[in-house]
N, C-alpha and C positions, 0 to 999 in steps of 0.2 A: 227696680229702683226704690230705695227707701224714700219716705216722705221728706222732701226738701233736699235730697241728694241727687247728683247726676253722675252716672258712670259712663266713661267713654272706653270702648274696647275695639281693638283691631284684630281680634282673634280669627274670625272667619276669613277675612281678607288676607291676612298674613299666612294662614295655613294654605290657602289657595295658591299664593305666589310660591311658597316653599315647595309645594308638591309639583307645581307646573315646571319649575326649573330644577327639580331633583335636589333640593337642599334640605329636605325634611330630616335627613340623617347627618347633616353637617354638624361639626363641632361648634357649639355656641360661642360667640365672642362677647366680651364685656362692653365694647364700644362699637359704634357704627362705622368707624374709620380707623385704619391702622395709623399709628403715630407717625408723624413726619411725612405723610403721603403728600406729594406735590404732583398734580396732573397738569400737563400742558399740551399745546397743539402739536409739539414735536413728537409726542408719544403715539400719535395715531398712524394707522396703516392706510395708505391711500387706496388700496385695493383689497379690503378685507374679504375673507372667504364668506360666501353668502350665508351659510349656517351660523358662523360666528357673528356676523353683522345683525342678523335677524334676532338672535338670542340677546345680544347686547341691547339692541333697541327695544326689545320686549321688556327687559328688566328696567331700564332707566328712561325709556321714552325716546324722544327725538333729540338726542345730543349730537353735537357736530363732530366729535373726534373719537370714534371708536378705535381702541388700540389695546394691546395686551395689558398695559398698566391700568388702563381704565376698566377693563374687564376684571382684573384682579381686585380693584376697588369695589366694583359692584358685587363680586362674590363675597367680599369681606362684609358688606352691608347685609347680604342675605344670611350670612352666618350669625350676625348680630341679631337679626330678626328671629332666627331660630331659637335664640336664647331668651327672647322677650315676647314670643308670639302670644302667650296667654296672659300677659299683664294688662291691667286695667287702671285707668286714671279715675279717681273718685273725687268729685267736688262736693263739699259739704256746705250747707247753708250756714251763714254766720249767725251768731246769737250774742246776747250781751255777755255771756261767759266766754265766747270764742269769737272775738271780732275779726273782721277781714284784715289780713296783713299782706302788703305788697312788697316783694323783694325784687331787686334788679341787679344784674351783673353786666359788665361790658368788657370786651376784649378787642384788640386790634393787632394786626401785624403790619410791618412796614415793608412795602414792595413785595408782598407775599405771592402775587400772581407772577409766575416766571415768564409769561408771555408778554404782559403789558407793563410790568413793574408797578402796578397799582396796589394800593393797600386795601385790605379787607377789614371791615368792622363787623362784629357780631354782638348781639345782646340777648339776654334771657330775662324774661319777667315771669315771676311766679306769684301765685296767691295762695297763702296758707301752706 
């Protein structure tokens, strides 16, 4: 760490996940989710194979609806992680020459949840 700067890295953790789920040799993706992906409760298998279920839960934690479309989405995320595993975020201390600048973006969809017809809102705040 340089004086006044902070670096955040997920390298070791991401490497471990990619090796655990055999995604180290995956083709890297540019985004964490495939465009126009919509997952809903109807996609899940009520009786998934034990190995499939264990793998899925291991990747994304305790989600309620494991299914083939959900598993494809998790694999897409792993492929994205493969392309970004060694990237680092660096925060620099502000100075009179380089003041802190806060930027914000907001987006929403109307009835984007196909199960509940509820809307989703998302926002991103960045500094410098």
